[in-house]
Every structure is written in C-alpha cells, then in structure tokens.
C-alpha positions in Angstrom: 0.2 16.8 -99.6 3.9 16.4 -100.0 4.4 19.7 -98.3 2.3 18.6 -95.3 4.3 15.3 -95.1 7.5 17.2 -95.2 6.4 19.6 -92.5 5.2 16.8 -90.3 8.4 14.8 -91.0 10.5 17.7 -89.9 8.4 18.0 -86.8 8.8 14.4 -85.8 12.6 14.7 -86.5 12.7 17.5 -84.0 10.6 15.3 -81.7 13.3 12.6 -82.0 16.1 15.0 -81.2 14.2 16.5 -78.3 13.4 13.0 -77.0 17.1 12.0 -77.1 18.1 15.3 -75.4 15.5 14.8 -72.7 16.8 11.3 -71.9 20.4 12.4 -71.9 20.1 15.7 -70.2 16.9 16.4 -68.4 16.9 13.4 -66.0 19.1 13.6 -62.9 21.3 10.7 -62.1 22.8 9.6 -58.8 24.5 6.6 -57.1 21.3 4.6 -57.3 20.6 5.4 -61.0 18.1 7.7 -62.7 15.8 9.9 -60.7 12.8 11.8 -61.9 12.8 15.5 -61.2 10.0 17.0 -59.2 9.3 19.8 -61.6 8.1 19.8 -65.2 11.5 20.1 -66.8 9.8 22.5 -69.2 10.6 21.9 -72.9 10.7 18.2 -73.8 9.2 15.0 -72.5 11.9 12.4 -71.9 12.4 9.0 -70.4 15.3 7.0 -69.0 15.2 3.2 -69.0 17.4 1.4 -66.5 16.2 -2.2 -66.7 14.2 -4.3 -69.1 10.6 -4.9 -68.1 10.8 -2.1 -65.5 9.0 1.2 -65.9 11.2 4.1 -67.0 11.8 7.3 -65.1 10.1 10.3 -66.7 11.5 13.8 -66.4 8.5 14.6 -64.2 7.0 12.3 -61.6 3.5 10.8 -61.8 2.8 12.7 -58.5 3.8 16.0 -60.1 1.8 15.4 -63.2 -1.2 14.4 -61.1 -1.6 18.1 -60.2 -2.5 18.8 -63.8 -4.5 15.7 -64.7 -1.5 14.5 -66.8 -0.1 11.0 -67.3 2.8 9.1 -68.7 2.1 5.8 -67.0 -0.7 4.0 -65.2 0.6 3.7 -61.6 -2.6 1.8 -60.6 -2.5 -1.1 -63.0 -2.1 -3.6 -60.2 -1.8 -7.3 -60.9 -3.6 -6.9 -64.3 -0.5 -5.6 -66.1 -2.6 -3.0 -68.0 -1.1 -1.3 -71.0 -2.5 1.4 -73.3 -1.8 1.6 -77.0 -1.6 5.0 -78.7 -0.7 6.2 -82.2 0.3 9.7 -83.4 -0.7 10.7 -86.9 0.2 13.9 -88.7 -0.6 12.6 -92.2 -1.7 9.4 -93.9 1.0 7.2 -95.2 -1.0 4.2 -96.3 -0.7 2.0 -93.2 -3.5 3.1 -90.9 -6.2 0.9 -92.3 -3.9 -2.2 -91.9 -3.3 -1.1 -88.3 -7.0 -0.8 -87.8 -7.5 -4.3 -89.3 -5.1 -5.8 -86.8 -6.7 -3.9 -83.9 -10.1 -5.2 -84.9 -8.9 -8.8 -85.3 -7.1 -8.7 -81.9 -9.9 -6.7 -80.2 -7.5 -4.1 -78.9 -8.6 -0.5 -78.2 -6.3 2.4 -79.2 -6.1 6.1 -79.1 -5.2 8.0 -82.3 -3.9 11.5 -81.7 -4.6 13.4 -84.9 -3.9 16.8 -86.3 -6.2 19.0 -88.4 -5.0 18.1 -91.9 -5.3 14.4 -91.1 -9.0 14.7 -90.3 -9.6 17.0 -93.2 -7.9 14.7 -95.7 -9.0 11.3 -94.3 -12.5 11.6 -93.0 -13.5 8.0 -93.8 -10.5 6.6 -91.9 -11.3 8.8 -88.9 -14.9 7.7 -89.0 -13.8 4.1 -89.1 -11.6 4.7 -86.0 -14.7 5.9 -84.1 -17.0 3.2 -85.5 -14.6 0.4 -84.4 -14.5 1.7 -80.8 -11.2 3.6 -80.8 -10.6 7.0 -79.3 -9.4 10.0 -81.3 -7.3 12.4 -79.2 -6.3 16.0 -79.8 -2.8 16.5 -81.2 -3.7 20.2 -82.0 -4.8 21.8 -85.2 -1.5 22.7 -86.8 1.1 20.7 -84.7 3.1 23.7 -83.3 5.5 23.9 -80.4 2.8 24.4 -77.8 5.4 25.2 -75.1 6.1 28.4 -77.0 2.4 29.5 -76.7 1.9 31.4 -73.5 -1.4 33.1 -74.5 -4.3 31.1 -73.3 -6.5 32.1 -76.2 -4.0 30.9 -78.7 -3.5 27.7 -76.8 -7.3 27.2 -76.6 -7.7 27.9 -80.4 -5.3 25.0 -81.3 -7.4 22.5 -79.4 -10.8 23.9 -80.1 -10.3 24.1 -83.9 -9.3 20.5 -84.0 -12.2 19.5 -81.8 -14.7 21.3 -84.1 -13.4 19.6 -87.2 -13.6 16.2 -85.5 -17.2 16.8 -84.5 -18.1 18.0 -88.0 -16.5 14.9 -89.5 -17.8 12.2 -87.1 -20.9 13.7 -85.5 -19.4 13.0 -82.1 -18.0 15.2 -79.4 -14.2 14.8 -79.1 -13.0 13.3 -75.8 -10.7 15.6 -74.0 -7.4 13.9 -74.4 -4.4 16.0 -75.4 -0.9 15.0 -76.5 1.6 17.9 -77.0 3.2 17.8 -80.4 6.8 16.6 -80.3 6.4 16.1 -76.6 7.2 19.8 -76.0 5.3 21.3 -73.1 5.6 23.7 -70.2 4.0 23.8 -66.7 1.8 26.6 -68.1 0.6 24.3 -70.9 -0.3 21.7 -68.3 -2.3 24.2 -66.4 -4.0 25.5 -69.6 -5.0 22.0 -70.7 -6.4 21.1 -67.3 -8.4 24.4 -67.3 -10.0 23.4 -70.6 -10.9 20.0 -69.2 -8.2 18.0 -71.0 -6.1 15.1 -69.7 -2.6 15.5 -71.0 -1.2 12.1 -72.2 2.5 11.6 -72.5 4.0 8.1 -72.9 6.3 5.6 -71.1 7.4 3.6 -74.2 8.3 4.7 -77.7 11.1 4.0 -80.2 12.5 5.6 -83.4 9.8 4.7 -85.9 9.1 8.1 -87.5 11.8 8.3 -90.2 9.7 7.1 -93.2 12.8 6.5 -95.4 14.8 4.8 -92.6 12.4 2.3 -91.0 13.7 -0.1 -88.4 13.8 -3.8 -89.3 11.2 -6.2 -87.8 13.9 -7.6 -85.5 15.0 -4.1 -84.3 11.5 -3.0 -83.6 10.4 -6.1 -81.7 13.6 -6.2 -79.7 13.2 -2.6 -78.6 9.5 -2.7 -77.8 9.5 -6.1 -76.2 12.5 -5.3 -74.1 11.0 -2.1 -72.8 7.3 -3.0 -72.3 6.3 -2.8 -68.6 3.1 -2.8 -66.5 1.1 0.4 -66.9 2.8 1.4 -70.1 1.4 4.1 -72.3 2.8 3.0 -75.7 3.4 5.6 -78.4 3.7 4.4 -82.0 3.5 6.4 -85.3 0.8 5.2 -87.7 3.0 6.4 -90.6 5.5 3.6 -89.9 5.5 0.7 -92.3 7.3 -1.4 -89.7 4.7 -0.8 -87.1 2.0 -2.0 -89.5 3.9 -5.1 -90.3 4.8 -6.1 -86.7 1.7 -5.0 -84.9 -0.2 -8.3 -84.9 2.9 -10.2 -83.7 3.6 -7.5 -81.1 0.1 -7.6 -79.7 0.0 -11.4 -79.6 3.3 -11.5 -77.8 2.3 -9.0 -75.2 -0.9 -10.8 -74.6 1.0 -14.1 -74.2 3.1 -12.4 -71.6 0.1 -11.5 -69.5 -0.5 -7.9 -70.6 -4.0 -6.6 -70.9 -4.9 -3.8 -73.4 -7.1 -1.2 -71.7 -9.1 1.7 -73.0 -7.5 5.0 -72.1 -10.7 5.9 -70.2 -9.4 3.6 -67.4 -6.6 6.0 -66.6 -7.5 7.8 -63.3 -5.6 10.0 -60.9 -6.3 8.5 -57.5 
C-alpha cells in the first residue's frame, strides 16, 4: 500500500509541475492578455487565470476540444451558473467517506475519477459512490503518461481493464468519461478516446491540494477556490486531501449562496 501511495504521490507531483509549466509556458500572451491556442498543445493541460470570477484560458479552446468530445468548461451554462464537482483518487487516504457524507448532506453530485488499485482495494467505498448517485470516471488502470502511448491497443487496454474491474465490483457498466492522468495528453489521445466512445474531461479550476504532507490551510484553500470559481467550472479536487475533506461543506454552501448550481456531468453537451 505504501508503495502505491508513493507511486501515486510522485505522479501527482509531476502533475503539479506539468500544470505549472503549462500555465507559464503553453499559453500565448498578447497585449490583451492570455490567449488560448487553437491546437492541443500536446503534453500538459494548463490554465491561465486573468481575473477573479472569470473563466480561465485553457491551452486549447473549447471549440478545438469539441472536435474530440472533450471539455474543460461548460460553455452553455447560461444564467444558471452551473458547476461540476470532480475528484481524482489514486489511493485511499481516509477522507473519501467524509467527502461522501458532505455530498450526501448537501445533495451535490460528483464524479470520482478512479484508478485500478483504488477500485481493487476499496470496493465498498466505490459501491457507496454509485449507490449515492455519483459517477465513477475512468482515470486508467495504472495511471501512466497516456500521451506517451501511441499504440491504440495499449491505450484501449488502460481504459478497458479499469472499466472491467469497475463492472465486476459494482455490477454496473462504467460511464464513458475519461480523465488523462497528470493532465498529460496528445491530439492522438483525444482521437483514441473519442473512437472508444469516451468524453475526455479536463478541468477549469484546481489548486495545489495533492501534497499529503504539505496541505494548504483552510484559509489558503478557500481563498484560492472561491477566488477562481466561475460559471461553467469543472472543478478538480483530490480526495486524498485532508484540507478538502475539512472545507468541502463550507465551500459548497458558499458557492450555493453565491448562486452556483451543482450539476451532474451528464449535463455537459457539445452543441
């Protein structure tokens, strides 16, 4: 178990470095501020925030991603101020059930993107996610750098093995939602995922919550997340985070009070 936690921790550390690099280097800037590039900027998903309460610029446009049934934001949320809550989980750190308690109390749907060892080692928690109306998404079987996998059979294997374990565990077919580990992807990946019937789900809001031994304070977390929430947001949090478990109820209530509505990911559509 410790080895798996270490491997996943190293992975999310790389994710953090990649995320920072993407924000700093993969988004073009000009006189009017940041601009999304028209191509996939293969390698790392990244965001650039220019103003509080305003949607960030991704390193690929919603229009470009639409070609591959991929999303990082809901561009059709309208006046309802829809937001979508998602969690990534590579291993269980003792906080997921508290998170589920809050989601149940607040009647908020969420997507949990899980890897193979999480489902294998925590079947009861996974079944609880499903029983309480949440969606389990595909974060691959072994959490590799999927952008380095060009062979379509190898790509397919990572997704199908995870899907099979989920079905064996829950008795339900897995919904075809895919999140690339560490946010690393390529245009070829996007094409492969679409060919397999998957929607690729990136994110438009995340923060540094993945260092288990260096968790942000309540104030730091709330300031960052509340400052950057925006209509149509796809929010990425890690369920391994103690801080996330502690602030989640306050965070949700605050967003509701500010007019945000939590929607099921099934509402995302390319139109």
